[in-house]
Steps between C-alpha positions, in 0.01 A plus 500: 500500500610295784798406291600864438463589866715207606769596249491856623528389857795273410664787313451731802633230742805450279555876472480547875725191554750628250506838654539346851782268377673787317481730808649228727778435256585874491502512882728198512724654234509829688585316825785316322633822359487664845674200655771518230548875555520452877751214461710714261491799747590262789794354301631845409472616866686191614768565237529861614519400860767238428699754301471763782597244762799393291614860455451575870705195594774603256501856642509369852786264422692781324441736794608228748812429301585870480439546873719201580772636274476843666509342847799288406682805366415703806615223731820468300564876516422502874740216563763673300449822692506313830819321403659827402381665816642216708820503312520877551423461871764234534753723325407781727525284799839372388616861464371600847655190659850582378715585805682769301170678416331445841217750575314399814199718417455347158547146627243567771252636239561182292428277797177699577388457139579120503250224552668384819284457815511784755711310753777424247487864379543623858786266565688609184439862556637472853811327363539783240482758777741305718748459211538872461817551292693196620603314183506154671152541641371640169626183327312284760183708455531466117533124538190496726304713251593280206392186692166662593422622147651176349745691290824331401 
């Protein structure tokens, strides 16, 4: 009987040991599966983040390029408009500074609208008033105005 009891105890011990070993193996396998799933999810998240960052950088580059193009175009148009306005102003000034078409009121208004300092404006306006309708004095005033406005 001792022999049968010992065999039964050994069988029970082996059964418990097998169960314990099998349970531990399943836990390790479950942990490995969880780690693999977590790694896969992290890899996918990193890939998605990289893709999103790349797309955002591309969009930002495109927007910056478009903005720079628009700014360049606007600056070019503004420069063209300024050139046209300056050319028009010079043409108008040339017409007003023709002795044959002399109009003291219009020339005075042109001087007031110019970028000259106040002292120069006052001097020129006084010369316009003093010239009156004297053709010789008008010629001198025109020369003085052209020099002040740097018109040739």
